C-alpha positions in Angstrom: -79.1 10.8 -1.1 -75.6 11.6 -0.8 -73.4 8.7 -0.1 -71.5 8.7 3.3 -67.7 9.8 3.0 -65.3 7.0 3.2 -63.4 6.8 6.6 -59.7 7.4 6.3 -57.9 4.3 5.3 -55.4 3.3 8.2 -53.1 1.6 5.7 -52.3 4.6 3.4 -48.7 6.0 3.6 -49.8 9.4 5.1 -51.7 7.7 7.9 -48.8 5.5 8.7 -46.5 8.7 8.7 -48.9 10.5 11.0 -48.9 7.5 13.4 -45.1 7.6 13.3 -44.9 11.2 14.1 -47.4 10.7 17.1 -45.3 7.9 18.7 -41.8 8.9 17.8 -41.8 12.6 16.5 -40.8 13.8 20.1 -37.5 12.2 19.6 -36.4 14.7 17.1 -36.7 17.8 19.2 -35.2 15.9 22.2 -32.1 14.7 20.3 -31.8 17.6 17.9 -29.7 20.1 19.9 -27.3 17.6 21.2 -27.0 15.9 17.7 -26.6 19.4 16.1 -23.8 20.5 18.5 -22.0 17.1 17.9 -22.2 17.6 14.0 -21.0 21.2 14.4 -18.0 20.1 16.5 -17.2 17.1 14.1 -17.7 19.0 10.7 -14.2 20.7 10.5 -12.3 17.6 11.6 -14.2 15.5 9.0 -13.7 18.1 6.3 -10.0 18.4 7.0 -9.3 14.7 7.6 -7.9 15.7 11.1 -9.9 13.7 13.7 -7.8 15.0 16.6 -8.6 18.8 15.6 -9.6 20.6 18.7 -13.0 22.6 18.6 -14.9 24.7 20.8 -17.5 23.3 23.0 -20.2 25.6 21.7 -20.8 26.3 18.2 -23.6 28.8 16.9 -23.6 26.9 13.5 -24.0 23.5 15.4 -27.0 25.0 17.5 -28.6 26.2 14.2 -28.2 22.7 13.0 -29.9 21.4 16.0 -32.8 23.7 15.8 -33.4 22.5 12.3 -33.4 18.9 13.2 -35.8 19.7 16.2 -38.1 21.4 13.7 -38.3 18.4 11.1 -41.6 17.0 12.8 -43.3 20.4 12.0 -42.0 20.5 8.5 -43.2 16.8 8.0 -46.7 17.6 9.3 -46.9 20.7 7.1 -46.1 18.4 4.2 -48.7 16.1 5.1 -51.3 18.9 5.4 -50.3 20.2 2.1 -51.0 16.8 0.6 -54.6 16.7 2.2 -55.5 20.1 0.9 -53.9 20.2 -2.4 -55.5 17.9 -5.1 -53.4 15.2 -6.5 -54.2 16.3 -10.0 -52.6 19.6 -9.2 -49.5 18.5 -7.4 -47.5 17.7 -10.5 -47.4 21.4 -11.7 -45.9 22.6 -8.4 -43.3 19.8 -8.0 -41.0 21.2 -10.7 -41.2 24.7 -9.3 -40.2 23.3 -5.8 -37.5 21.2 -7.3 -36.0 24.2 -9.1 -36.5 26.3 -5.9 -34.6 23.8 -3.9 -31.7 23.6 -6.4 -31.5 27.3 -6.4 -31.2 27.7 -2.8 -28.7 24.9 -2.6 -26.7 26.7 -5.2 -26.9 29.9 -3.2 -25.8 28.2 -0.1 -22.7 26.7 -1.9 -21.8 30.2 -3.1 -21.7 31.6 0.4 -18.5 31.9 2.2 -19.1 29.1 4.4 -20.3 26.9 1.6 -17.0 27.7 -0.3 -14.7 27.2 2.6 -16.3 23.7 3.5 -16.2 22.4 0.0 -12.8 23.6 -1.1 -11.2 23.0 2.2 -12.4 19.3 1.8 -11.0 19.2 -1.8 -7.6 20.6 -0.6 -7.4 18.0 2.2 -7.9 15.3 -0.1 -5.8 16.5 -3.0 -2.6 14.6 -1.9 -0.6 14.1 -5.0 -3.3 15.5 -7.3 -1.6 18.9 -8.0 -4.4 20.2 -10.1 -6.9 19.6 -7.3 -4.6 21.5 -4.9 -4.2 24.5 -7.1 -7.9 24.8 -8.1 -8.9 24.6 -4.5 -6.4 27.1 -3.4 -7.6 29.5 -6.1 -11.2 29.1 -5.2 -10.5 29.4 -1.5 -8.6 32.7 -1.8 -11.3 34.0 -4.2 -14.0 33.2 -1.8 -12.0 35.1 1.1 -11.6 38.1 -1.3 -15.5 38.0 -2.2 -16.1 38.2 1.7 -13.6 41.1 2.5 -12.1 42.4 -0.8 -8.7 43.9 -0.3 -6.7 45.7 -3.2 -3.3 44.5 -4.1 -1.2 42.5 -6.7 -3.3 40.0 -8.6 -1.0 37.3 -10.1 -2.9 35.7 -13.1 -1.5 33.0 -15.2 -0.5 29.4 -15.6 1.9 27.0 -13.5 4.8 29.1 -14.7 3.5 31.8 -12.2 2.6 29.1 -9.5 6.0 27.7 -9.5 7.9 30.9 -10.6 6.8 33.5 -8.1 7.2 33.6 -4.5 4.1 35.5 -3.3 5.5 36.3 0.3 8.6 37.5 -1.2 6.8 39.6 -3.8 4.6 41.0 -1.1 7.8 42.0 1.1 9.5 43.5 -1.8 6.6 45.6 -3.1 4.9 46.3 0.3 1.4 45.4 -1.2 -0.7 42.0 -0.7 -0.4 39.4 -3.3 -3.4 37.7 -4.5 -2.8 34.4 -6.4 -5.0 33.9 -9.5 -3.0 31.3 -11.1 -3.3 27.6 -11.8 -1.7 24.8 -14.0 -3.1 24.9 -17.5 -4.5 28.4 -17.3 -3.6 29.3 -20.9 -5.3 32.4 -22.8 -8.6 30.6 -23.2 -8.9 29.4 -19.6 -7.5 32.8 -18.4 -10.0 34.8 -20.3 -12.9 32.5 -19.2 -11.9 33.1 -15.6 -11.9 36.9 -15.8 -14.6 37.4 -13.2 -12.1 36.1 -10.3 -9.8 39.0 -11.0 -11.8 42.2 -10.9 -12.9 42.0 -7.2 -11.5 45.5 -6.5 -10.9 48.7 -8.7 -7.5 49.4 -7.1 -6.0 46.1 -8.1 -2.8 45.8 -10.1 -3.3 42.6 -12.3 0.1 41.2 -13.3 0.6 38.4 -16.0 3.5 36.9 -17.8 2.7 35.8 -21.4 4.9 34.3 -24.4 4.5 32.5 -27.6 4.4 29.4 -25.6 1.1 30.4 -24.0 -0.4 31.5 -27.1 0.2 28.2 -28.9 -0.2 26.0 -26.0 -3.9 24.8 -26.8 -4.7 23.0 -30.1 -8.5 23.1 -29.1 -11.0 24.1 -26.8 -11.0 22.1 -23.5 -14.1 22.4 -21.5 -12.8 20.3 -18.5 -9.9 22.8 -18.0 -12.1 25.9 -18.2 -15.2 24.6 -16.3 -14.0 24.8 -12.6 -13.1 28.7 -13.1 -15.7 29.7 -15.8 -17.3 33.1 -15.3 -20.0 35.0 -17.4 -17.8 38.0 -18.1 -14.9 35.8 -19.1 -16.9 33.7 -21.5 -18.6 36.6 -23.1 -15.1 37.8 -24.1 -13.7 34.1 -25.1 -16.9 33.3 -27.2 -17.0 36.7 -28.6 -13.7 36.3 -29.9 -14.9 33.1 -31.9 -16.3 32.6 -35.4 -19.8 31.4 -35.8 -18.6 28.2 -37.4 -16.2 27.6 -34.5 -19.1 27.8 -32.0 -21.3 25.8 -34.0 -18.9 22.8 -34.0 -18.5 22.9 -30.2 -22.1 23.7 -29.2 -22.0 21.0 -26.5 -18.9 22.7 -24.9 -20.6 26.0 -25.0 -23.9 24.4 -23.2 -21.4 23.0 -20.6 -19.5 26.1 -20.1 -22.6 28.4 -19.8 -24.0 26.1 -17.2 -20.8 26.3 -15.2 -20.6 30.0 -15.5 -24.2 30.4 -14.2 -24.5 27.5 -11.8 -21.9 26.7 -8.9 -23.1 23.1 -8.8 -22.1 22.5 -12.4 -18.8 24.6 -12.1 -17.8 22.5 -9.2 -18.9 19.1 -10.4 -15.6 17.6 -11.1 -14.4 18.3 -7.6 -17.7 17.0 -6.1 -17.0 13.6 -7.9 -13.4 14.0 -6.7 -14.8 14.2 -3.1 -16.9 11.1 -3.6 -14.0 9.1 -5.0 -11.8 10.1 -2.0 -14.1 10.6 0.9 -11.8 9.4 3.9 -8.1 9.8 2.6 -6.0 11.9 0.2 -5.6 11.1 -3.2 -2.6 9.1 -4.7 -1.0 9.5 -8.1 0.1 6.3 -9.7 3.2 6.0 -11.6 1.2 5.4 -14.8 -0.3 8.8 -14.3 3.1 10.4 -14.1 4.0 8.7 -17.3 0.9 9.8 -18.9 1.5 13.3 -18.0 5.1 13.4 -19.3 3.9 11.9 -22.6 1.2 14.6 -22.8 3.7 17.3 -22.1 6.0 16.1 -24.8 3.1 15.9 -27.3 2.1 19.5 -26.2 5.8 20.5 -27.2 5.2 18.9 -30.8 1.9 20.5 -31.4 2.7 24.0 -30.1 0.8 26.5 -32.4 -0.3 23.7 -34.7 -3.9 25.1 -35.0 -3.9 28.5 -36.4 -7.4 28.9 -35.7 -6.8 28.6 -32.0 -4.0 31.0 -31.9 -6.1 33.7 -33.7 -9.0 33.0 -31.2 -6.5 33.4 -28.3 -5.1 36.9 -29.7 -8.7 38.2 -30.2 -9.8 36.9 -26.9 -6.7 38.5 -25.1 -7.5 41.7 -26.7 -10.9 41.7 -25.5 -10.0 40.5 -22.0 -7.5 43.2 -21.5 -9.9 45.9 -22.9 -12.6 44.8 -20.5 -10.3 44.3 -17.4 -8.5 47.8 -17.9 -11.7 49.5 -17.0 -12.2 47.3 -13.7 -8.8 47.7 -12.2 -5.9 50.3 -11.6 -3.3 48.7 -13.9 -2.6 45.6 -15.8 1.3 44.7 -16.1 2.2 42.0 -18.7 5.8 40.8 -18.6 7.0 39.0 -21.6 7.6 35.3 -20.6 10.2 32.8 -21.6 11.0 29.2 -21.4 14.0 27.1 -21.1 16.6 27.9 -23.6 16.7 24.3 -24.6 13.0 24.1 -25.5 12.7 21.9 -28.6 11.1 23.1 -31.8 11.2 26.2 -34.1 7.5 27.0 -33.8 8.2 29.0 -30.5 10.1 31.9 -32.0 7.2 32.6 -34.5 4.5 32.5 -31.8 6.7 34.7 -29.6 6.8 37.4 -32.3 3.0 37.3 -32.6 2.7 37.5 -28.8 5.1 40.4 -28.7 3.4 42.3 -31.5 -0.1 41.9 -29.8 1.2 43.1 -26.4 3.1 46.0 -27.9 -0.1 47.0 -29.8 -2.1 46.9 -26.5 0.7 48.9 -24.8 0.5 51.6 -27.4 -3.3 51.7 -26.8 -2.8 52.3 -23.2 -4.7 49.0 -22.2 -1.6 47.2 -20.6 1.9 48.2 -19.5 4.1 45.7 -21.3 7.5 44.6 -20.2 9.6 43.1 -22.7 12.4 40.7 -21.9 15.2 43.2 -22.5 13.8 45.6 -19.8 13.5 42.9 -17.1 17.2 42.5 -16.5 16.6 38.9 -15.9 19.0 36.2 -16.8 17.6 32.6 -16.5 20.1 30.1 -18.2 19.5 26.4 -18.8 20.6 25.2 -15.5 18.1 27.3 -13.5 15.1 25.5 -15.0 13.6 22.3 -13.4 12.1 21.3 -16.8 11.3 23.2 -20.1 8.8 25.5 -18.8 9.2 25.9 -15.0 12.3 27.4 -13.1 14.0 25.9 -10.1 14.5 27.6 -6.8 17.2 30.2 -7.9 15.1 31.0 -10.9 12.1 31.5 -8.6 14.0 34.0 -6.9 15.3 36.0 -9.9 11.9 36.0 -11.5 10.1 37.2 -8.4 12.7 40.0 -8.2 12.1 40.9 -11.8 8.4 41.2 -11.2 9.2 43.4 -8.1 11.3 45.7 -10.4 8.5 46.0 -12.9 6.0 46.9 -10.4 8.2 49.4 -8.7 9.0 51.2 -12.0 6.5 54.0 -13.1 4.4 53.5 -16.1 6.0 55.0 -19.2 4.1 57.8 -21.2 2.0 56.3 -23.7 2.3 57.4 -27.3 -0.9 57.9 -29.2 -2.0 54.7 -31.2 -1.3 54.9 -34.8 
């Protein structure tokens, strides 16, 4: 005789959940639409830290949120049904798949224009005195805008020398072309090459850079934390392809880190997700100790300029690969020879500047880039026009912007065959 089936245990968690849904599940559909509309109206004021920001009374995104809240009881019941029908011994195999699918969908949502706008506008609003957070958020916001509606123009790529040295609005007025900023503090050759995917969003772009021996010798090692927020697959291919196997083996953890960042938006943005958690309700502040540390690090960088010959060689090879790859994805690459304050200390800069010029002249002869050396720029930047050793002041900014406009207005010279 077959034993009688056991009656359902009213104390099991799923039975308690069903009882709760029968008693209170109707509250979610009832409150879902008003709650969703309220969330939609309050999202941007919360993101931008502007409580008084005026918003429209009706928001389609808020309605979508409300409908999702209203549908929660149905999703809950579906989960309970799944638990009853699927044997417990087989649930463990589907759990990792569902977790991976949820992570993939969340990553896709973060990559959308809305996801990028919400995330990086929140970072920008909280950046305060944290200049790096401000520059990276501006970089990523404009990149997201261009991904949604690509428009050809002048792409400024480089380090803080371009951020503080070029007036984008003035350059756009002088050239009659839109200017897209793809520059951030600390974007030296390793960071520049790794971020290649942000530059080639339109085949009619003119990519403009300023490089010198200072850029070539600025990094004495590979710094994943500086590369991670802007890492792309195409850029890492050229950066890592320029390195020797021994160099890569010694830094295998950094390779895993950067590869994850290039493939996964969550990992690429993780530093700034933590930044948002650290500053949820107000802008960040910079302590005096942090300023003193930054000044000490800058002086240390002056002393170590070009100290690691292996990194200098890596930067040269990575730049050559970067320019060769990018040349087929845009209309023109214009590279102006950069400079620093005439009072810059140390004698290593002269040797590095010669190496940088030799590299760019070789690429110019090959037709990969159009190189504009200093003697052709008609640009005078005496010591009193610099705010520090590497960044110009307001008058230097005006002169440097005009020099860029002249270089872009001048037709490309005929390229002699490479020897």
